[in-house]
C-alpha positions in Angstrom: 61.5 137.8 4.8 62.1 137.9 1.9 65.9 136.5 0.3 68.5 138.9 0.3 70.4 140.3 -2.6 74.2 139.1 -2.6 76.6 141.3 -2.5 79.5 142.4 -4.6 82.9 143.8 -2.9 84.2 143.7 -6.4 87.9 142.9 -5.6 89.0 139.4 -7.5 90.0 136.7 -5.1 93.7 135.2 -6.0 92.9 132.0 -4.8 89.2 131.3 -5.8 88.4 131.0 -9.8 85.2 132.7 -11.0 81.9 131.1 -11.8 82.1 132.1 -15.4 85.9 130.9 -15.6 84.3 126.9 -15.2 81.4 127.0 -16.3 80.4 126.1 -20.2 79.1 129.9 -20.8 77.7 128.1 -24.5 75.9 125.8 -22.6 72.0 126.1 -22.8 70.9 126.0 -19.3 73.5 129.3 -18.9 72.1 130.6 -21.4 68.8 130.0 -20.3 69.6 131.9 -17.4 70.9 134.9 -18.8 67.4 135.4 -20.6 64.7 134.7 -17.4 63.9 137.4 -16.0 65.2 137.0 -12.6 63.6 140.1 -11.6 60.1 139.5 -11.8 59.8 136.5 -10.6 61.0 137.6 -7.2 58.2 140.2 -7.7 55.5 138.0 -8.4 56.0 135.8 -5.1 57.3 138.8 -3.3 53.8 139.1 -1.3 54.2 135.1 -0.4 56.6 136.4 2.1 56.2 136.9 6.0 58.0 139.3 7.2 59.3 137.6 10.3 61.7 134.7 10.2 65.0 133.6 8.7 65.9 135.1 5.2 64.4 132.9 2.2 66.3 131.3 0.1 66.5 132.6 -3.5 64.3 131.9 -5.9 67.1 131.9 -8.4 68.4 128.9 -6.0 65.3 127.3 -5.9 64.4 127.2 -9.3 67.8 125.6 -10.5 67.3 122.9 -8.6 64.0 122.2 -9.3 65.3 121.8 -13.1 68.3 120.0 -12.0 65.9 116.8 -10.6 63.8 117.0 -13.5 66.8 116.6 -15.8 
């Protein structure tokens, strides 16, 4: 199955810091992640998913793990 899109409620969590408050937004990997066309990647690999089974892991997460492995 295709991965589910993460939903946002629009409400802030009082006791949890947002990711953009924790990481350095000027870091090279953060800027690279903003320039990649993630929707295009999802459309290209969509035919490879099965209609049955559990939902897949998001492609952005898998690509991030592969980058960390090689760095």
